C-alpha positions in Angstrom: 62.9 8.1 -61.4 62.3 9.1 -65.0 61.8 5.5 -66.0 59.2 5.2 -63.2 57.4 8.4 -64.2 57.2 7.0 -67.9 55.7 3.8 -66.7 53.1 5.7 -64.7 52.2 7.9 -67.4 52.0 4.9 -69.8 49.6 3.1 -67.3 47.4 6.2 -67.1 47.2 6.3 -70.8 46.1 2.7 -71.0 43.6 3.1 -68.2 42.1 6.2 -70.0 42.1 4.3 -73.4 40.3 1.2 -71.8 37.8 2.9 -69.5 37.1 6.2 -71.3 35.0 6.3 -74.4 36.7 8.2 -77.3 34.9 10.7 -79.5 34.8 8.0 -82.3 33.3 5.6 -79.7 30.6 8.1 -78.7 29.8 8.8 -82.5 29.5 5.2 -83.3 27.1 4.6 -80.3 25.0 7.4 -81.4 24.9 6.0 -85.0 24.0 2.6 -83.7 21.1 4.3 -81.8 20.1 6.4 -84.9 20.2 3.3 -87.0 18.0 1.4 -84.6 15.5 4.3 -84.6 15.4 4.2 -88.3 14.8 0.6 -88.4 11.7 1.2 -86.2 10.7 4.0 -88.4 11.0 2.0 -91.6 9.1 -1.1 -90.0 6.4 1.3 -88.8 6.1 2.9 -92.4 5.6 -0.6 -93.9 3.0 -1.4 -91.3 1.3 1.9 -92.1 1.2 1.1 -95.8 -0.1 -2.4 -95.1 -2.8 -1.1 -92.9 -1.6 -2.6 -89.8 -2.0 0.5 -87.8 -1.6 -0.9 -84.2 1.8 -2.3 -85.2 2.6 0.9 -86.8 1.8 3.0 -83.7 4.1 0.7 -81.5 7.0 0.8 -83.9 6.8 4.7 -84.2 6.6 5.0 -80.5 9.6 3.0 -80.0 11.6 4.9 -82.7 10.7 8.2 -81.2 11.9 7.2 -77.8 15.4 6.6 -79.6 15.0 9.8 -81.9 12.7 12.2 -80.4 13.4 15.1 -83.0 12.2 13.1 -86.1 9.2 15.0 -87.2 7.9 12.6 -90.0 7.5 9.9 -87.3 5.0 12.2 -85.3 3.3 13.0 -88.5 2.8 9.3 -89.6 2.0 8.3 -85.9 -0.7 10.8 -86.0 -2.0 9.2 -89.4 -2.0 5.9 -87.7 -3.9 7.1 -84.6 -6.4 8.7 -87.1 -6.8 5.3 -88.9 -7.5 3.6 -85.6 -10.1 6.3 -84.7 -8.0 7.4 -81.7 -8.5 11.1 -82.4 -7.3 12.6 -79.1 -3.9 10.8 -79.3 -3.6 11.9 -83.0 -4.1 15.6 -81.8 -1.4 15.2 -79.2 1.4 13.9 -81.5 0.4 16.2 -84.4 0.6 19.2 -82.4 4.1 18.1 -81.5 5.0 17.7 -85.0 3.7 21.4 -85.7 5.6 22.6 -82.8 9.0 21.3 -84.3 7.9 22.1 -88.0 5.2 24.8 -88.3 5.3 24.7 -92.0 4.5 20.8 -92.0 1.2 21.0 -94.1 0.5 17.3 -93.9 0.5 17.4 -90.1 -1.6 20.7 -90.3 -4.1 18.9 -92.4 -4.2 15.6 -90.5 -4.6 17.6 -87.2 -7.6 19.5 -88.6 -9.0 16.1 -89.5 -8.5 14.9 -86.0 -10.3 17.8 -84.6 -13.2 17.4 -87.1 -13.5 13.9 -86.0 -13.6 14.7 -82.3 -16.2 17.5 -83.1 -18.6 15.0 -84.9 -18.4 12.7 -81.9 -19.3 15.7 -79.5 -22.1 16.7 -82.1 -23.7 13.4 -81.9 -23.5 13.5 -78.1 -25.2 16.9 -78.3 -22.2 18.4 -76.7 -22.5 21.5 -78.7 -20.1 23.9 -77.2 -17.4 21.4 -77.4 -18.3 20.4 -81.0 -18.1 24.1 -82.0 -14.7 24.5 -80.4 -13.4 21.4 -82.2 -14.7 22.7 -85.5 -13.2 26.1 -85.0 -9.9 24.5 -84.4 -10.2 22.6 -87.6 -11.0 26.0 -89.4 -7.9 27.6 -87.8 -5.8 24.9 -89.2 -7.5 24.8 -92.7 -9.4 27.9 -93.3 -9.8 27.1 -96.9 -11.7 23.8 -96.0 -15.6 24.2 -97.0 -16.3 21.1 -94.9 -14.9 22.7 -91.7 -17.2 25.7 -92.1 -20.1 23.5 -92.9 -19.6 21.5 -89.9 -19.6 24.6 -87.7 -22.8 25.8 -89.4 -24.4 22.5 -88.3 -23.7 23.1 -84.7 -25.0 26.6 -84.9 -28.2 25.3 -86.5 -28.7 22.7 -83.7 -28.7 25.4 -81.1 -30.8 27.8 -83.1 -28.2 30.4 -83.9 -29.4 30.8 -87.4 -27.5 34.1 -88.3 -24.2 32.3 -87.5 -25.6 29.2 -89.3 -26.1 31.2 -92.5 -22.7 32.8 -92.2 -20.9 29.5 -91.9 -22.8 28.0 -94.8 -22.2 31.0 -97.0 -18.5 30.8 -96.2 -18.5 27.1 -97.2 -20.3 28.0 -100.4 -17.6 30.8 -101.1 -15.0 28.1 -101.0 -17.0 25.4 -102.9 -19.5 26.9 -105.3 -21.4 23.6 -105.9 -21.6 22.6 -102.3 -25.3 21.6 -102.4 -25.7 20.6 -98.8 -24.6 24.0 -97.8 -27.1 25.7 -100.1 -29.8 23.5 -98.5 -28.6 24.5 -95.1 -28.4 28.1 -96.0 -32.0 28.1 -97.4 -33.2 26.6 -94.1 -31.4 29.2 -92.1 -32.7 32.1 -94.1 -36.3 30.6 -93.8 -36.1 30.4 -90.1 -34.8 34.0 -90.0 -37.9 35.0 -91.9 -35.7 36.0 -95.0 -37.9 34.2 -97.7 -36.4 35.7 -100.7 -32.9 34.8 -99.8 -34.1 31.2 -98.9 -35.4 30.9 -102.4 -32.3 32.1 -104.0 -30.4 29.4 -102.3 -32.8 26.8 -103.2 -32.5 28.0 -106.9 -28.9 27.0 -106.6 -29.9 23.6 -105.3 -32.2 22.7 -108.3 -29.5 24.0 -110.6 -27.3 21.3 -109.3 -30.1 18.8 -108.7 -32.6 19.5 -111.4 -34.1 16.0 -110.8 -34.7 16.4 -107.0 -38.6 16.8 -106.7 -38.3 17.6 -103.0 -35.9 20.5 -103.8 -38.4 21.8 -106.4 -41.0 21.7 -103.6 -39.1 23.4 -101.0 -38.4 26.1 -103.7 -42.0 26.4 -104.6 -42.9 26.9 -101.0 -40.3 29.6 -100.3 -41.4 31.6 -103.5 -45.2 31.0 -102.6 -44.5 32.4 -99.0 -42.5 35.4 -100.4 -45.4 36.1 -102.7 -43.7 35.2 -105.9 -46.7 33.2 -107.0 -45.8 32.8 -110.7 -42.4 31.5 -109.9 -43.9 29.2 -107.3 -46.3 27.8 -110.0 -43.4 26.9 -112.3 -41.5 25.3 -109.3 -44.5 23.1 -108.3 -45.1 21.9 -111.8 -41.6 20.7 -111.8 -42.2 19.0 -108.3 -45.3 17.3 -109.7 -43.5 16.2 -112.8 -40.8 14.4 -110.7 -43.2 13.4 -107.8 -46.4 12.4 -109.7 -47.9 10.6 -106.8 -47.1 12.9 -104.0 -50.0 14.5 -102.2 -48.3 17.7 -101.2 -46.8 18.3 -104.6 -50.3 18.4 -106.2 -51.8 20.5 -103.3 -49.0 23.0 -103.6 -49.6 23.3 -107.4 -53.3 23.8 -106.8 -52.5 26.5 -104.2 -50.3 28.2 -106.8 -52.9 28.0 -109.5 -55.4 29.6 -107.1 -53.0 32.6 -106.5 -52.3 33.1 -110.1 -56.0 33.1 -111.0 -56.2 29.7 -112.5 -59.1 28.2 -110.6 -60.0 25.4 -113.3 -56.4 24.2 -113.3 -56.4 24.4 -109.5 -59.4 21.9 -109.5 -57.5 19.5 -111.4 -54.6 19.7 -109.2 -56.7 19.3 -105.9 -58.5 16.1 -107.5 -55.0 14.7 -108.2 -54.3 15.3 -104.5 -57.6 13.6 -103.6 -56.7 10.6 -105.9 -53.7 9.9 -103.4 -55.5 10.8 -100.2 -59.3 10.4 -101.0 -60.3 11.0 -97.3 -58.2 14.2 -96.7 -60.7 16.6 -95.1 -58.6 19.9 -95.8 -58.3 18.9 -99.4 -62.0 18.1 -99.8 -62.9 21.5 -98.2 -60.4 23.3 -100.5 -61.8 21.7 -103.5 -65.3 22.6 -102.4 -64.3 26.2 -102.0 -62.7 26.3 -105.4 -65.8 24.9 -107.0 -67.7 27.7 -105.2 -65.5 30.3 -106.7 -66.2 28.8 -110.2 -69.9 28.7 -109.6 -70.2 25.0 -109.8 -72.3 24.8 -106.8 -73.5 21.1 -106.9 -70.0 19.9 -107.1 -69.2 22.2 -104.3 -71.9 20.8 -102.1 -70.8 17.2 -102.9 -67.2 17.9 -101.9 -68.2 19.8 -98.7 -70.7 17.4 -97.6 -68.0 14.6 -97.9 -65.6 16.6 -95.9 -68.2 17.0 -93.0 -69.1 13.2 -93.1 -65.5 12.6 -92.3 -65.0 15.2 -89.7 -68.3 16.6 -88.4 -66.8 19.3 -86.3 -64.7 20.9 -89.3 -65.8 24.5 -89.2 -64.3 25.6 -92.5 -66.3 23.1 -94.4 -69.6 23.9 -92.6 -69.0 27.8 -93.4 -68.3 27.1 -97.1 -71.3 24.8 -97.4 -73.5 27.5 -95.9 -72.2 29.9 -98.5 -72.9 27.5 -101.2 -76.4 27.0 -100.0 -76.9 30.9 -100.1 -75.7 30.8 -103.8 -78.3 28.0 -104.4 -81.0 30.0 -102.6 -81.3 27.2 -100.1 -82.0 29.6 -97.0 -82.8 26.6 -94.7 -79.7 24.8 -95.6 -77.7 27.9 -94.8 -79.4 28.4 -91.5 -78.6 24.9 -90.6 -74.9 25.3 -91.3 -75.2 28.6 -89.0 -76.7 26.7 -86.2 -73.9 24.1 -86.3 -71.2 26.7 -86.6 -72.7 28.5 -83.5 -71.3 25.5 -81.5 -68.0 25.4 -83.2 -66.6 28.7 -84.3 -68.6 31.9 -83.3 -66.7 34.2 -85.6 -67.5 32.0 -88.7 -71.0 31.7 -87.5 -71.4 35.5 -87.3 -70.1 36.1 -90.8 -72.3 33.3 -92.3 -75.4 34.8 -90.6 -74.3 38.3 -92.1 -74.2 36.7 -95.5 -77.5 35.0 -95.1 -79.2 38.3 -94.1 -77.8 40.3 -97.1 
């Protein structure tokens, strides 16, 4: 009886040995699985380094199935998705990486990049709210990124929220003191808000970093002129003309600044340069004629104003200025003729001219 019990016990031991995995066997299976996952990860990393991003994605996904808690795989998979332009997929896996490892700065940076790229796509599609949300996500992940704040500013500018635009660009500048595009955007925002002095200050920074940018000098000159700082506007316009000698508006702006600073003779030279570039510009011919009038150069004033009228017969300012010039030349008939024409074009100017005639 004892012998039979021993045999039964031995049989049971043998059965358990054959059909039940031991702790060692279980550990060995897990090791094999881990080794297989690592093989996929190693292969994926090699693909990633070689720029074979699709292959890298497939290898990382296979490895993650076998070892779902390996954070670097999620991080690198996100990088591969970004390289492929699959930003939504990148966002998904990088968020998983950060859930498992919140201090993973590489995943955090890449997630910010992915949100930025999705935001850019929405921006181009004029999906402003979604773009703003994406850029805000990027800022929350990388608050010290000047580009992220700049991007948010561009969305606000697109929808006319210029106060928020200025704040976003200012923050970008706080993080990157030589961020020229942010200074340009900031100046535009201030201009639209009617804060011309602040716009000029931002543009001063633009020309500090881009001293050979004639357009920037021109914008600075305009901002200074409109804020009443005519001497500074004159200096900015001189720089603009130096850098853009064949630009009509540069010479026109210089002439206007000369007028405001009491340099009428220099203004004539600037206006004549503008006409060299655009000889049939009616506004400039009228402006030159009016400047000649101020200088008492009556015959030259008549010549310029008559030419303006020959190009645009219904241009009321030129008729008015020509009438004033005829008064100065004691040509009452000529002045009355301009009054009769003005009566059909601009009653206000006609009335003022008649008063001047009858003085």
